N, C-alpha and C positions, 0 to 999 in steps of 0.2 A: 714524301721522304721527311724524315725529320733532321733536325741538325742540332748540334750541342754546341753552337757557335759562341754562345753567350753563356755557356752553363761554366761556372768557376767553382774549383775546388777551394776548400778553407785557406788554402794558403796562395789564392788569388790566380793559379793556374787553370788553364783551359782543361775540363775533364775530357781527358782521352783514352784512359786505361782504368777499367773497372775490376776489382777484385769482388768476386760473386762466392760468398761461403754458404757450404750445406756439405755437413758431414752426415754421419746417420745412415738410413737403410735406403735400401735399392729404389725401393717405391719414392722416397721423397726427392731422391736427386734426380730419380728419372722426370718429376714432375717440373724441373726447372728446364727441362729441355724445351718444351714447346715456347715456354716464355722468352729462354736466351734465343731461341731462333726468330722470333718476332723481332727482339731487341736487336740483333744484327741486321735483319732486313731493313729496319725501319732507321738504324742511325749506323750506316755501314762504315762511318769512318772512326768507329769505337774499338777499342780491343777489349778483351775481356777473359780475365784469370779465373779460372774456377778452383777453390780451396776444396778439394775432397780426395777421397782414395784414391791412389793409381789405378785399381782395378777399373773404376768407370772411366777411364779415359773413351772405350770405343763408343761410348753414349753420346759423346761429343766431335766425334771424327768428322761430321758432315758438316759441321757449323764453322763458315770461315771466321779469321780472327777471333778464335775461343781458343784456348788450351788449359791444359789440368796442371796444377801444382799440388804436388802429393803431399797431404797433411799425416804426417809420421807419427799420431798421438801416442802410440804405445812405444815410440823409441825418441827419438833426438827431439820431438816437439810435443814429448809427455811434461805435466805439470807445469806451474807457473814460470819455470825457468826456460823451459824448453819452448812455451807458448811466446815469451820475450824472444828467443832467438827464431822463433817463425817470424814474428813482425819485423822483425831487423832485415831477415831474409826478403820480407815481400815488400818492405820499403826500397830495398835497394834493385827490385825489379820496376819502380818508379811507377806504383800506384797512385793514382790522382782520388781516388773515391771507392768505398767498400759499400756492398750490398750484404748487409749479414740477413739471409734467408733461412738463420736458424735459430737465434737466440736463446741459446743455453749459456752456461758457465765459462765454457771456453771462450767464446765469442765475445763475452762481455769483459773477460778480460784483455782480448784484443783490443776491443773497444778504446779502454784506457789507454792501451799503449799508442794505438794510431792516432788518439786524441793528441800524445804528446806529441807525434811527427807534425800534426798539422793536416792529417790526413780526413778528408769528410768522411762520417760514416753514418750509414742509415739502417734501420733494424726491422723486421718483418713485427708485423702486429698480428698475433696468434690468436687473437679473440678468445682468450681464456677465459673472460667469465660469459661471453656468450655461451662457449661450448660448456663450461659448467651449468648453464641453466637448460641446454638442450638435452643435458645425460642426466640431471639430477633425478630421484625418483618421485619428489614431489613438488607440485607448480611448475611442472617441465613446460620450458619455451619451444613447442616442437615447430621450428620453422628451417627453411632452407638459410644456412650461413655462407657468406662469400667463401668462394672456393679457394683452396690451397694455392693455385695458379693465379688468382686474383691477387692474392694477398703477395705472391712472389712480385707481382708487376706493380702493384703498389709502392714497393721498395725503390724500384728503377725510377718511378714517376717521382718519389721524395727526393731522388737525386738529381731531378730534371729531365727525365728520359721517358714522359707518359706512354702507354703502350696500348694498342686495341689488338686484345686476344681474337678479336673475331677474324683477325688479317692471317692466322697461321697459313701456312704454305707447308702441305704434307710432304715429306722429303720421299725422291723415288726410292722403289723399294732398293733394298741392296743386294748387290750380286750373291747368287747362292755358292757357297763356296763348296769346294770339290769334297772335302770332310763330310758336309751335312748332308752331300746327294748320296754319297757311300753308305749313310747310315739310314735316310730316309727314303731314298728311292727319287725317282723321277716325277713331276707333278702331276700325275694322269687324273686324280681325283681331287676332290676338295680337301682342301688341309686346315684341320680342328684343330687348335693348341689347346690344351687341358692342363691347368697349373691348379691341382686341387688342395695344396697345402697355401698355410699362412704361418705368421709368426705364433698365433695364438690359437689354440685349439678350438676355442669359441667360435674363430672364422672360418675352420674348416666344415664342408658338407660331408657329413657320416659317409664312412666308407663304404656301407651295404649300400645305402644310397645311391653313392656314386657308380656302383658298379651297376646298379639297374641303368644308370644314364649312357654309361658303356656300352652295356649289352644292347641297349637300343639303338644306339648310333653305329655301333662295329657291324651290326648285322646286316647295315644297307648295303653295303659294298659299293657305293660311290663317294665315299669319306675316309680320308685317311687321317686318324687319330694321332697326335703327338704331343706325349707326356712330357710336362717339365716339372723340376723340382732339384733339391739339392740334399747334402748330406745321405748318409748310410741307409737310414731308418726310410726314409723317402724312397731312396734307389732301390731298395729291395721290395717296397710296396710296388714301385711303379713296373718294376721290371717282371713281377709278379704278374700285374693286369696285362703286359705285355705277351705273356705266354698265353692269357686265360682268353683274350679276346683279339677277333681277329683284325685285320688293319689298323693295327696299333702297336705304336713303336715310342719308347721310352728313351730320352735322350740324355738322360741324367748323368753326370760325370764322364759324358762322352765327346762335348764340345766345351773350347773355350768360348768367352763371354761375348768376345766378337763373332765368333760362329754361331752362337746362340740368337745374337741380333739379327743376324743376315737369315736366318731361319723365321724369326718369328715377324721380322719385315715382310715375309712372303706367304703368312698365313691368310686365310679367308675369314677366319673367325677365331677367338680367343675366349674360351672359358675359364675365368679363374676366381678365386675369391676376392675378396678385398685385401688385397696384396701388390707386391711391386710389377708381376707381370701383365696387369690389368694396365699399370702405366707403360710399362715399355711397349705392349702391342699399339696403344694409343698414340705414340710419337709416331707411328708408321701410318695412322689412319686405318687399320685393322678394326674391325667392329668386335666390341668387346661387351661379352657376355658375362655380367660379374652376380655372385651370390654372397648376400650379407646374412650375418646372424647377428651378434647383439650391437654389431656398429651400424651406422645406417649412412647415405649418402649425403643426407643433411648437413653431417658434419664438415664436409668441402673436400673429401675425398674421391670423389669421383672420377674416372679417368676423364681425361681431357676431350673435350669436343664427343663424347658420347651421350645418346638420349636417356634419360630415368627411367624410361621405359625396359632399358636393358639392363635394369637393378634388379634383380630376382630378390625381392624381401619376404623374411618369415610372417606369419599372422600376428599383424600388429594389434588387433581386438584382443587376440589369446595372449599376447606379451608387449602390454603396454608401456613397458618400462623401457622400451629399445628406444634410442639407443641407450646403452646403460653405461657405455664409456666411448672415448673418442677412438681407441686403438684395439679394443677387445680385451681389455686385461681384467675388466671387472665384469662379474659373472653373477648377478644375486640368485640366491634360492631359489631352484625350480626353472632355472633359463639355461641350464646347459641341454636342453635339447630343444632348443628354438630351430633348430635346422630341419627338425623332422617336421615342422609344419609346412615345408617345402615339399610338394611331390614330384620325382624325379622325372614324370611325363611333362610337368611346367618347364623345367628346365630343357629337355630334349627339344620342345615344341618352340621355344625362345631361340635355341640355337639355330633348328631347321629354319626360323623365319630369316634369320641375318644371314645362313649359308645361302 
């Protein structure tokens, strides 16, 4: 059990209330959850406020003494003046210290403002130089970098709260809400979640190959396939697959985020790209099989506590420039088909091993 007895904020007060900042995409926010879980377990006397979008509240609902403060970055908190308003609001929440898990322009503005208020502020080291060395074409330094989870933990250590990430306790499965059961049915088969999309096309397994994976799995009869996604194009694609393949259900647009989390926590396995769904499933200790395109687990974005063997990679002899970027937004010439070097049978086999 840790203690923050002697940990003082810059104003001499004992640190009791930490603000953790992480705006941005779902995957990045989901990766904070295991770290905050360990923080609250180790230092139960702390209170943590997470500054992010209200949409993400269900992610943190199982953590004691953790609440979400809504960052309305397109409304009342937009621009420098809006961030000034936000800093004042947060100061009035009696924040003692800030863990900036993002380090972007907005959080640097907040850093200056909190400095004036005498509030201790520590920022993530994103390892930009080493990520650049890992993703460059020539003289690539191909090695495993520190995980994003560890980078988050390092910020809390800098505030005086060291964490041991091996001490994660998987939360209990969430109760399956009635709406989920109405859509998916009773749990009489193995439940396999498939989230076939990602922010960049370079991180998505080709549609025709994914259909071969679905065909191989749906015909078995002992697996219920549940398709996850968002947006109209994805919805149309997944509903088409629901019609085409037996034992397959799309939940796109049918569930609230809290309902989707209750479903994910009850999966047996999740097949995901290098995307947010991998991180959501990992929170609940669900085995995650992930398919990687021009990105690579070495950048530090592998799902929490998942074995590297569950990361299915393209042929790196054929495509030696991988990873070409951290987020999949840079695709060199001749690299748009890297995913085709991953045979569907390999994906099916890895899923069956996990199920």
